[in-house]
N, C-alpha and C positions, 0 to 999 in steps of 0.2 A: 746665474746663468751663463751657459755655455755659448761662444760666439762659434758660429757655424759657416761654413762654405758650402755653396750650392752650384752644381754644375749641370748640364744636361747634354744630351745627343740625340738627334734624329735619324732613322734610317731613310736615306733619300730614294732609296729604292722601294719602300714599303708600299706605299700608295699604288705602285704600277704592279706590285706582285698581288695585292688586293684584288685590283679589278682585272686581272689574267685570271687568278683563280676563281673568281665568282662567275666570269665568262665561260670558263672551261666546265667547272662544274654544272653550273644551271644549264648550259646547253646538254650536257651528258643527262643530267636527269628528265630533261624533255624529251629526249631520242629514247630513254630507257623507258619512259611512262608510255611513249606512243606505240613501243613494241608488245606486242602480247606474249610473247614468247618469252618475256624478261619479268621473272617474279617480282612481287611488288617488295618485298623485304630487299632485293637485291637493288632497287632504286633508292629507298630510303638510305640503306648503309652509303651507298655512294653519295649521297646529298650530305649525308651526316658527316662523311670524311672530308666533303669541300667546305662544310661549316667549321669543323675543328681546326684545318688549316686555315681560314680566314681568320679564325680568333684567334689561334696562336700567332699570327702575323701582326696584327692589330698588338698584341701584348709586347710584341719584341719590334715594335715601331719607333719607341723613343724610351731612354732611360732618363731618370733624374737621381743625380748621386749627391748627397750631403756628407759632408766630413767635418766631425768636431774632434775634441780632443778625447772623447769617451768611445766613439763609434762611428764606423761607414756605414751608411744605409743606402742602397740602390734600389728605387723603385721603377719598375717598368709599365709601360703602355700610357695612354692617354689619363687613365683614373690612378695611376700611383699603385697600381696595384698588379701581381704580388710583390712582396718586399722581400729583399734578404737584408741582414744586418752582419756586419763583423765587428767585434767589441775589440778595441785597440789592444786589451791585454790579451788577446789572442792572436795579435800580429808580432812579427818580429822586424818588418818593414814595409814601405811602400816606396814605390816609385813612380815617377810619372815619364811617360814614356811615350814614342810614337809609334802606335799598333798597326800592323799590315794584318789583315784577313787571312792572308796567305799564311803567315807564320804562326796563327791561332787558331786554324782548324776551319777558316771560312767564316763565314757571317751567319749571324743568329745567336742564339745562345748556345755555346760550345762547351764539349768535356772531351779531353785529351788525354785519355788514361796513361799514356807513355809519358807524356810531359808533366803529368800530375798536376795539369791544368784545367781550369775551367773558367767562364767569362761568357759576357755579353758584348759582342762584337757586333756593332751595327755600321760601320764604316771604317775607312782607314783614317788614321789622324792621332790627334792626342788623346791619350788614355793614362789610365792607372792600373797598375799593378800589385796586389796587393800579397806580401809573402807571409802565410800563416804557418803558426807555430810547427805544425804537422809537416811541415814541408811543400804544402799545395799550394799555388796560385790560384788568384782570381784575376782575370785582367778584365775592363771596362773601358769603352770608348768614351770620353768626355771633352767636352771644350775645356780649352784651359786648364790643363790637368796641374802645369806647373803652381798655378796661385792655391791649390787644394792643399799643398805641402805646408801652408803657412799655418794651417790649423792643426798639423800632425806633431805631437810632441817629437822633440828634437830626436832622441833615439830612435825614433821608425823612420826618419826620413830616409835613411838610406838601408838597404837590405844587409 
């Protein structure tokens, strides 16, 4: 049995953004549906875009990170899906750092090609940066990231 550390983080802005997007898109659908000059397909597409935005925000509203001696697992949203898994054998180091969204490309799931970085940045604060063997980085905000390193093999604790 492998002992594991589990931490999580929530996006404090997510509920407000869901409400705002729902109001914006539902209002738009109502206005478009009442206008006879707007084709039905346009109303459906507009509503679908709004629904996709709400679902995306919900999936990025929280993360749950589990670290053990074998892997780092990142689960998204209230249902713990989708899941990203990083095997310790594919990592060269793990850091507990202070994460500022400004330095990581903003809030949400980020991909910054010029920095070879991706990650789940839900808020400013404590987080983990995984250094992958291929030179890429993965950052995730999580409460009490320092204690996660106690489950990491000693050679990986520092990049």
